[in-house]
N, C-alpha and C positions, 0 to 999 in steps of 0.2 A: 447440720453435719453430724454424722454418727460418731459416737464416742467409742474408741477402741476398747474391746472387752479385755478382761484380765487374761483370758486365754491367748488373745492376740499379742498382748504385751509379753507374756511368758514365751511365746513362740519367737518373738523378736530377740529376746534375751538369749534364748537357746541358740538362735542362729548366729548371734555375735560370738558366743562362746565356741561354737563349732568353727567359726571363721578364725578365731584366735588360735585354736588348736591346729588348724590347717596352716596358719601363718607360721607357727612354731616349726612345723614339719618342713615347710618350704625354706624357712630361714636356715634350719640345720643343714639341709641339702645344699643351699647356696654357700654356706660357710665351708662345707666340705669341698665342693667344686672350686670355689674361689681360692681356698688355701692350696689345693692341689695345683691349680693353675699358677699360683704365685711361686710355688716350689719348683715346678717344671720350668717356668720362664727364668728363674734365677739360675738353674743349671744350664739352660741354653745360653744365657749371658756369659756364664763362666767358660763355657765351651768356646764361644766367640773370642773371649779374651785370650784363651789359650792358643787359638788359631792365629790371632794377630801377633801374639808374642813369638810364635814359631816362625811366622812369615818374616819377621825382622832378621832372622838368622840366615835368610837366603835373599839378600837385597835385590838381586836382578829379577828373579822370578817369584819371590815370596808373595808379592802383592796379589798375584793371581788367586791365591787361596781365599783370602777374605772377600775379594771381588766375586769370584766364581761361586762361592758358597752362598753369599748374600743374594746374588742373582737367582740361583737355583731355589733358595728358600722362598723368595718372593714369588717366583714363577709358580711353585707348588702351592703356596698359600692362595694365590689368586685363582688357580685352577680349581681348587677345592670349593671355593666360593661359587664360581660360575657353574660348576658341574652339579653340586649338591644343594646349595643353599644361597641363592642370590641375595636374600635378605640379610645375610651375615656380612655383607660388604660394609667396610668402614667401621665407625664406632658402634653402630647398632642402637644407640640411644634414641635416635630419631625414629627408627622403626618401632621400637617399644612405645614411644609416644604416640605414633600413628595407630597402633593396635589399641592402646588404652583409650584413645579418644574416638575409636570406632571408625577411623579412616582406612584401616587395613585389616585383613583377616588375621587369624591367629598365627603365631610363630611355628614354623616347621621344626619338628623334633631334630632334624638334621643340623639345625643351628648349633646344637650342643657339641658334637664332635668336630664340626667344621670350625667353629669359633675357637675351640680348645686347641686343636692341632694347628690350624691356620694362624691363630694368634701367637702360638709358641714359635712357629717358623718366622713370622714377621718380626716379632719383638727380639727373638734370638739373633736374627740377622743384623740387628742394630738400628732398625728404622725408628724414627722419633715418634713412637706411638705408645699409648698407655695401656696398662692392664685393665683399667676400670671399665672401658667400653665393652670388651668381650665378657668381663665378669658380670656386668649389668645385664647384657642380653642373654647370656647363658642362664642366669638366675631367674630372669623373667620367663624364660622358656620352661624352667622347672616349675614355676608358679602355675603356668598354664596346664602343664601335665598333671600337677597335683590336683588342680580344680577338676579336671576330667575324672581323675581317680575318685575324688570325693563326690562326684556327680553334682557339682554346684551349678546353679543357674548362671545366666549371662552376667548379672551384676557382680556376683561374688567371684566368678572367674576373672573378671576384670580387676577386682580388688586383689586377688592373689597374684595375678601377673604383675601388677604394680608393686605389691609387697615384695615379690621376688627381686624386682629391679632395685628397690631400695636396699634390700639385704645384700645384693651384689656390690653396690657402692660402699656400703658399710664395711663389708669384708675386705674390699680392695684397699681401703684407706684406714682401717681400724677406726672408723668414725661413725658410730651408730646414730648419733643425732643428725649428722649431715645426710646419712642415708634416708632417714625418715622424712626429714624436711624436703629433701630432693623430690620425693614422690609427690608431696602435697603442693610444693611450690613450682616444680617444673613439669612433672608428668600430667597431673590433673588440674593444677592451677586453681584449686579451691579446697576447702576443708570438707571432707566426706567422712563421716564417722566410721563406716564399714571399712573403707580403705585405710583409715588411720589405725583401727584396731588390728587389722591384718599386718600392716606395715610395722607397727611397733613390736608386735610379736615376732615377726620375721627378722627384723634387725637385731633384736636381743638374742635370738637363737643363733643367728649367723656369727655374731661376735663371740658367743659362748663356745661354739665349735672351733672357730678360728683361733681363739686364745688358748683353748685346750691343746691344740695341735702345735702351734708355733710360739705360744707365749703372748703376753700382753706387753707390748712396747710401743712407744710413740714412733710414728713413721720417720720423723726427723728429730735428731738429738740437738737441743738448743739450750744454752745457759739461760738463767733468769733474765728476762727482758724488762727493763724499767724504762717507761716512756713518760717524760715530763710533757704534759699537755700544753703548757704555756712556756715559751711563745710558739711552740711547734703546732698547736692545734689547727690554725688556719693553713699551715703548710700541708697538712694531710688532705684538706679540701682541694687545694691546688694539685697535689699529687694524684688524687682520685680523678680529677678532670683530665690530667695528662694521660693516666692509664685508660680513661674512657676513649680518648683519641687513639691510643695505641690499640685498643680493642677493635675499633673500627678498621684500622689498618690490617690487623691480624685476620679478622673475618674476611675482608676483601682479598687478602693474600691466599687464604684457603680456597675461596671460590675461583680465583684466577688460576691457581695451581691445578684444580680439578678441570677447568676449561682447557688449560694448556695440554694436559695429558689426554683428555678425551678427543681433542682435535687430531691427535695422531691416529691414523687408521689401522695401526697394527693391532694384533689380537691383544685382549686385556692382559693375558699372561706375559706377553712380550713387553708391554708397557711397564708392568710391575717389575719384571726382571731388570729392565733398564734402570729404574729407580733403585732397585736393590743393588745393582752394580755400582751406582754412584755412592750409595751409602757404604758399601763395602770398601770402596777406595778411600772414603773419608775415615772409616774405621782404621785402615792401614796407616794413613798419614797422621791422624789426630784422634785417637780412641776416645779422648775425653768428650768429643762432640756428639757421639752417637749414643743410642739407647733411649729408653723410656723417659729418663730424666731424674729419677730419684737420687742417683749419685751426683749429678750436676747440682741439684738443689742443695744437697747436704754440703757439697764443696763450697757453694756460695755462702751458706749459713755459717760455715766454719771460718770464713774470711781468709785473708792472705793473698787474694788475687789482686794484681795490679789493675788500674783502671783500663789500660789498653787491653789486657787479657779479657776483662769483663766485656768490653765493647765487642771484641772479636767473637767471643762466645755468644753474646746476645744476637749479633747479626747472623751468625751461622745457625743458631737454633730457630731464629725467626723464619729463616728460609727452609730449614730442614724439616720442621714440623709439618707445614702445609704440603711440602713435596712428598713426604712419606705418606701422608693421608690421601693424596690425589689418586693413586691407582686403584683404590677400593680394597685395600688389604684389611684384614680384621685387626683393628686396633683403635684405641681411644684417643680423644683430644685433650682430656683433662690434664694428665701429667705433663705432656709437652708444653702446654700453655702456662702451667705453673712455673716451669723453668724460665720461660721468657719473662714472666711477671717478677720472679725473684731477682733476675739479673737487672731488669729495668728499675726495680726498687733500689738496689744498691747504687746504680748509676745516677738515679735522681738524688739519692741521699748524699752522694759525694759532690754532686753539683751544688746542692743546697749548702753543704758545709763550706764549699769554696766561697760562696756568696756571703754566708753568715757563719763565721768561724766559731761562734759561741753555741752552735747547735749541740744539744745534749742527747738527742735521739740516736741510739746506736744503729749502725748500718744493718744489723741483723733484723731490727724492727722494720726498717724500710723494705727489706727483702721479704719478710713474712707478710706485711701489709700489701706489698706488690703482688704477691701470689693471689690473695683474695680479691684485690681490686681488678686485676686483669681477668680473673675467672668471671667476675660479675659483669665486666664490660663485654665479654664474649658471649657468655651463656645467658646473662640477665636474670640470674637467680641469686639475689643478694644474701638472703638468710642462709642458703646452702653454702655459699662461698665463705661467709664469716664462720659458720660452724665448722666447715671443713678445715680451715687454717688453724683455728684454735684447737681442734681435736688432734690434728696431725702434729702440732708443735707443743701442745700443753700450755701455751702462753696466754693465760686468761687476761693478762694486763693489756693485750692487744685489742680488747673488745671496743674501746672507745675510738682509737685510731682506725680500726677496721670499719666501724659504723660510719665514720666521717668520710673516709676515702671511698667506701663502696657506694655511698649515696651519690657522690659526684660521678663515680665510674658507671653507675647505672643511668644517671640523668643525661650525661653528655651524648652517648651513642643514640639514646632514644630521641633526644632533641634533633639530632642530625639525620634521623630517619633510618638508621642502621638497624636491621632486624637481628634478633638473637640467632646464633649460628645454627642451632638445631631446627629452628623454624625454616631457615633457608634450605638446609639439607633435606628436611622432610618434604618440602615442596619439590625439590629436585628429584627425590626418589619417586614421588607420586607422578611426576612428569614422565619418568622412564617406564611407568607401569610395570613395576616388578611383579612377576606372577605370584599371586597369593598362594600360600600353603593351604592344604586342606585343613579344615577346622578340627 
């Protein structure tokens, strides 16, 4: 076997440095776009809140305003997807995975405006969708466009596309480690040096830009969490298994909701408008139930909810998340499932406290671990889930409970033959034969 020459080694090192520089550029763009999307969605949410508040002043006809606006926003968002970028439907993470793995052609540049505008309309309407899906897909598209500008080959184009996706997740949740791990654990499912170099550079640049624009703060404000491992240690294993079962149910509910909506022969825009109208009515009746989920999670972490209120919120969000995702509107799955996980965590903790009154683990600990465990049960990316929760809350004391619960949360669905949600969604997309965008 020939030994690589010094010139070849130098060329490899130069290629990595060039890739790292390109990763920095992609990450900076991802941070800029992700932050802009965050700000615009926040304004859209504030506008929805104002409309709902106004609607209460006209009790007989006021409800028409949130219902009509949500239906119109969902209709417009779905029309944008169908007309300009079919691959922008849904979360987009599964589409990025397909491109990274070579199962689909490159992302269409139209994904950027469609995902930004359509995502703003869908999330602003109050649908239970997350910012992270659109941010990941938009940032991956930026990576592809940058690779074309740098005239990279196929391998490094793939690396920059994956790096952009990681930077998008990092910017969406202020979680750089989770963004980097997500690429290696979920998108490529193995360690590749070139992808790692590009991704680390991109995530660092995305966070630098995001924090320069809106500051460096945790996604969720939590007090110091102290978790006594004994005698609670075994309880977290049981808790993880329960969350694994819940993850199976949540995955199946998502698929069932998609099947239910697709069986309707109406135009996709009309199906989306119908779901939007339902969400608009919920926003009028109970505003606390709608939206991406960050406010609901913070409310759960702050405490003060009765068990009955938590149960109602849990059931409503368990249905509302899959229903919002079903029509193919641009929006993510992460944030909505984190809400369900936090609620399930507190409900489990209170049940455990009733059985074992000397339990010392605070309910906020169960809520935070529940977020990570349900994420792992649904997505099957345990390291990403653990890193995500710790970075969002800053609670490093949760590492051991998270490791324990997430081990069971990953094992139970796998043993039951339940597939990770993005594998299922990617196969469904492939079956529909979405027209590939030009390379």
